[in-house]
C-alpha positions as CSV (number, residue, x, y, z in Angstrom):
1,X,0.0,-66.9,-24.4
2,X,0.0,-70.7,-24.9
3,X,-3.1,-72.9,-25.2
4,X,-2.7,-74.3,-21.6
5,X,-2.1,-70.9,-20.0
6,X,-5.1,-69.5,-22.0
7,X,-7.3,-72.3,-20.8
8,X,-6.1,-71.9,-17.2
9,X,-7.0,-68.2,-17.4
10,X,-10.5,-68.9,-18.6
11,X,-11.0,-71.3,-15.7
12,X,-9.9,-68.5,-13.2
13,X,-12.3,-66.0,-14.8
14,X,-15.2,-68.3,-14.7
15,X,-14.4,-69.0,-11.0
16,X,-14.4,-65.3,-10.4
17,X,-17.9,-65.0,-12.0
18,X,-19.1,-67.7,-9.8
19,X,-17.9,-65.8,-6.7
20,X,-19.7,-62.8,-7.9
21,X,-22.9,-64.7,-8.3
22,X,-22.6,-66.3,-4.9
23,X,-22.1,-62.8,-3.3
24,X,-25.3,-61.6,-5.1
25,X,-27.2,-64.6,-3.8
26,X,-26.2,-63.7,-0.3
27,X,-27.4,-60.1,-0.7
28,X,-30.8,-61.3,-1.8
29,X,-31.1,-63.9,1.0
30,X,-34.0,-63.5,3.3
31,X,-31.9,-64.3,6.3
32,X,-29.9,-61.0,5.6
33,X,-33.1,-59.0,5.7
34,X,-34.0,-60.6,9.1
35,X,-30.4,-59.9,10.4
36,X,-30.7,-56.2,9.5
37,X,-33.9,-55.8,11.4
38,X,-32.1,-54.8,14.6
39,X,-35.5,-54.0,16.3
40,X,-35.8,-57.8,16.9
41,X,-32.9,-57.3,19.6
42,X,-33.8,-56.8,23.2
43,X,-33.9,-53.1,24.1
44,X,-31.2,-53.5,26.6
45,X,-28.9,-54.9,24.0
46,X,-29.6,-52.0,21.6
47,X,-29.0,-49.5,24.4
48,X,-25.7,-51.2,25.4
49,X,-24.5,-50.6,21.8
50,X,-25.8,-46.9,22.0
51,X,-28.8,-45.6,19.9
52,X,-26.7,-44.0,17.2
53,X,-25.6,-44.7,13.7
54,X,-22.2,-46.2,14.7
55,X,-23.5,-48.3,17.6
56,X,-26.6,-49.7,15.8
57,X,-24.5,-50.5,12.7
58,X,-22.2,-52.5,14.9
59,X,-25.1,-54.4,16.2
60,X,-26.4,-55.1,12.7
61,X,-22.9,-56.4,11.9
62,X,-23.0,-58.9,14.6
63,X,-26.5,-60.1,13.5
64,X,-25.4,-60.7,10.0
65,X,-22.2,-62.4,11.0
66,X,-24.5,-64.8,12.7
67,X,-26.5,-65.2,9.6
68,X,-23.5,-66.0,7.3
69,X,-21.8,-62.8,5.8
70,X,-22.0,-59.1,5.2
71,X,-20.2,-56.2,3.8
72,X,-21.6,-52.8,4.9
73,X,-20.2,-49.5,3.9
74,X,-21.1,-45.9,4.7
75,X,-19.1,-42.6,4.3
76,X,-20.4,-40.4,7.0
77,X,-20.3,-40.6,10.7
78,X,-23.7,-39.3,11.8
79,X,-23.3,-35.8,13.1
80,X,-19.9,-35.1,11.4
81,X,-19.7,-35.6,7.7
82,X,-15.8,-35.5,7.9
83,X,-15.8,-38.5,10.2
84,X,-12.3,-38.8,11.7
85,X,-10.6,-36.7,9.0
86,X,-10.2,-33.8,11.4
87,X,-8.3,-31.2,9.5
88,X,-10.2,-28.5,11.6
89,X,-11.9,-28.5,15.0
90,X,-10.0,-31.7,16.1
91,X,-10.5,-31.7,19.7
92,X,-14.3,-30.6,19.7
93,X,-15.0,-33.4,17.3
94,X,-13.1,-36.0,19.3
95,X,-14.6,-34.9,22.8
96,X,-18.1,-34.2,21.8
97,X,-19.0,-37.2,19.5
98,X,-16.3,-39.4,18.0
99,X,-14.6,-40.7,21.1
100,X,-17.6,-41.2,23.3
101,X,-19.4,-43.1,20.5
102,X,-16.4,-45.2,19.7
103,X,-15.6,-45.9,23.4
104,X,-19.0,-47.2,24.2
105,X,-20.0,-49.0,21.0
106,X,-17.0,-51.0,20.1
107,X,-16.5,-52.6,23.7
108,X,-20.2,-53.4,23.5
109,X,-19.7,-55.3,20.3
110,X,-16.7,-57.3,21.8
111,X,-18.6,-58.0,25.1
112,X,-21.6,-59.3,23.0
113,X,-19.6,-61.4,20.7
114,X,-17.6,-62.8,23.7
115,X,-20.8,-63.8,25.5
116,X,-22.2,-65.6,22.4
117,X,-19.0,-67.5,21.8
118,X,-18.3,-65.7,18.5
119,X,-15.0,-63.8,19.5
120,X,-12.7,-66.7,19.2
121,X,-13.9,-67.6,15.7
122,X,-14.3,-64.0,14.5
123,X,-11.5,-61.6,13.5
124,X,-12.3,-57.9,14.3
125,X,-9.9,-55.3,12.8
126,X,-9.9,-51.5,13.4
127,X,-7.5,-49.8,11.1
128,X,-6.9,-46.8,8.8
129,X,-4.6,-46.1,5.8
130,X,-2.7,-43.4,7.7
131,X,-2.5,-41.6,11.0
132,X,-2.5,-37.9,12.0
133,X,0.3,-35.3,12.4
134,X,1.5,-34.9,16.0
135,X,1.3,-31.1,15.7
136,X,-1.8,-29.1,15.2
137,X,-2.4,-27.0,12.1
138,X,-3.5,-23.3,11.8
139,X,-7.0,-24.0,10.5
140,X,-10.1,-22.9,12.2
141,X,-10.4,-24.7,15.6
142,X,-7.0,-26.4,14.8
143,X,-6.7,-29.8,13.2
144,X,-4.3,-32.5,12.3
145,X,-3.1,-33.4,8.7
146,X,-2.6,-36.8,7.2
147,X,0.5,-38.8,8.4
148,X,1.7,-42.0,7.0
149,X,5.0,-42.6,8.6
150,X,3.6,-44.1,11.9
151,X,0.1,-45.1,13.0
152,X,-1.7,-48.0,14.7
153,X,-4.2,-50.7,14.1
154,X,-6.3,-52.9,16.5
155,X,-6.8,-56.6,15.9
156,X,-9.3,-58.5,18.2
157,X,-10.5,-62.2,18.3
158,X,-9.6,-65.2,16.4
159,X,-6.0,-66.2,17.5
160,X,-4.9,-62.6,18.1
161,X,-3.2,-62.1,21.5
162,X,-5.1,-60.1,24.1
163,X,-3.9,-57.1,26.0
164,X,-0.7,-56.8,24.2
165,X,1.0,-53.8,22.3
166,X,3.4,-54.7,19.5
167,X,5.7,-52.1,18.3
168,X,6.5,-48.5,19.5
169,X,6.6,-45.0,18.2
170,X,8.7,-42.1,19.3
171,X,7.3,-39.9,22.1
172,X,5.4,-37.6,19.7
173,X,4.0,-40.3,17.4
174,X,6.0,-39.0,14.5
175,X,8.2,-42.2,13.6
176,X,8.4,-45.8,14.3
177,X,10.8,-46.5,17.1
178,X,10.7,-50.4,17.2
179,X,9.2,-53.5,15.8
180,X,7.2,-52.0,12.8
181,X,4.5,-53.9,10.9
182,X,3.4,-52.8,7.5
183,X,-0.2,-52.7,6.2
184,X,0.6,-55.7,4.1
185,X,1.8,-57.6,7.0
186,X,-1.6,-56.9,8.8
187,X,-3.3,-58.1,5.7
188,X,-1.1,-61.2,5.3
189,X,-1.7,-62.0,9.0
190,X,-5.5,-61.5,8.7
191,X,-5.6,-63.9,5.8
192,X,-3.5,-66.5,7.6
193,X,-6.0,-66.4,10.6
194,X,-8.9,-66.8,8.2
195,X,-7.2,-70.0,6.7
196,X,-6.3,-68.3,3.5
197,X,-2.8,-68.5,2.0
198,X,-1.5,-64.9,1.9
199,X,0.4,-65.8,-1.2
200,X,-2.9,-66.4,-3.1
201,X,-3.3,-64.6,-6.4
202,X,-6.8,-63.6,-7.4
203,X,-8.3,-62.0,-10.5
204,X,-9.7,-58.6,-10.7
205,X,-12.9,-57.7,-12.8
206,X,-10.6,-57.5,-15.9
207,X,-9.1,-60.8,-15.3
208,X,-5.7,-59.5,-14.2
209,X,-3.9,-61.5,-11.4
210,X,-3.6,-59.6,-8.1
211,X,-1.6,-60.9,-5.0
212,X,-4.0,-60.6,-2.0
213,X,-1.3,-59.5,0.4
214,X,1.4,-58.2,-1.9
215,X,4.7,-58.8,-0.1
216,X,3.2,-58.9,3.3
217,X,4.5,-61.4,5.8
218,X,2.5,-63.2,8.4
219,X,3.5,-61.7,11.9
220,X,3.0,-64.5,14.5
221,X,4.0,-62.1,17.2
222,X,0.5,-60.9,17.0
223,X,-1.1,-64.2,17.9
224,X,-2.6,-65.5,21.1
225,X,-1.8,-64.8,24.7
226,X,-4.8,-66.0,26.8
227,X,-6.0,-63.2,29.1
228,X,-9.6,-62.2,30.4
229,X,-11.6,-60.2,27.8
230,X,-12.1,-57.4,30.5
231,X,-8.4,-56.8,30.5
232,X,-8.4,-56.6,26.8
233,X,-11.3,-54.2,26.6
234,X,-9.5,-51.8,29.0
235,X,-6.4,-51.9,26.9
236,X,-8.5,-51.4,23.8
237,X,-10.2,-48.4,25.4
238,X,-7.0,-46.7,26.3
239,X,-5.5,-47.4,22.8
240,X,-8.7,-46.2,21.1
241,X,-8.6,-42.8,22.7
242,X,-5.7,-41.7,20.3
243,X,-5.6,-44.2,17.5
244,X,-8.7,-45.1,15.8
245,X,-10.8,-42.9,13.4
246,X,-13.8,-44.3,11.6
247,X,-15.8,-43.3,8.7
248,X,-16.4,-46.7,7.0
249,X,-17.6,-49.9,8.6
250,X,-17.0,-53.3,7.0
251,X,-18.2,-56.5,8.4
252,X,-17.3,-59.5,6.2
253,X,-18.3,-63.1,6.5
254,X,-15.2,-64.6,4.9
255,X,-14.6,-68.1,3.5
256,X,-11.9,-68.9,1.0
257,X,-14.4,-68.2,-1.9
258,X,-14.9,-64.6,-0.7
259,X,-11.2,-63.6,-0.4
260,X,-11.8,-61.0,-3.2
261,X,-13.7,-58.7,-0.8
262,X,-10.9,-58.5,1.8
263,X,-8.2,-58.2,-1.0
264,X,-9.6,-54.8,-1.9
265,X,-9.0,-53.2,1.6
266,X,-5.8,-51.4,0.4
267,X,-7.8,-49.4,-2.1
268,X,-9.9,-47.4,0.2
269,X,-10.1,-43.5,-0.1
270,X,-8.2,-41.2,2.0
271,X,-9.1,-40.7,5.7
272,X,-11.3,-43.8,5.8
273,X,-11.2,-46.1,8.7
274,X,-12.3,-49.6,8.4
275,X,-13.9,-51.9,10.8
276,X,-13.7,-55.5,9.5
277,X,-15.4,-58.5,11.2
278,X,-14.4,-61.6,9.4
279,X,-15.7,-65.1,10.5
280,X,-12.8,-67.6,10.7
């Protein structure tokens, strides 16, 4: 490695350390503690989100977005430790807890953000690293296995078009039929909306360069078509019935200096669903 290249690498590593220190500073900020005190919210707002782990965590996410940033993770989904990884008892899990909680709480978040003027400047993503098989297995109560050949994601806010469906699967959800988008395309499009060049290269903790979006391409077809939020929420509710599992929630206040956090989304463990709230 030449002298200039080595010096450039040292500068990049120093920049990474500065970002880490800035992130730690945000974690110890008093404003974050205030934001996480969801009991300061009016009771009607808390009830609208639903009084459960998922709903109140979404409310906390909205509060910390207003405060400046946050990344919040957990690996359980209250009553069901398996979350949406339904290899058994698929339909009982969906009907008794997973879908009712999701269908009530996520629209509450979007309504709340819309009323506060946050939705146009915030990108909300609901996505997973894989889908589920169209056929049930023979485990107790029947379940669905992992399936990566076709699955869906939901993008809301920022410049994302409302009440539109992009792409299509076959009738059993087994393969992509038209207009596919890769996970890296979604990541590249998210970075683009956040004002970050998808071709940006960052350093990992060992100082190795990592492209934030790999070979992903920005998909402008996803972007804005103005429609009322009520129409969008109805569409989201219908799609959410079959598409979106969730075991992990992420809300990230994203500026260019914190791109490292979003760059790690592709490294999540199996059957984890991520909710990302990123301030544009």
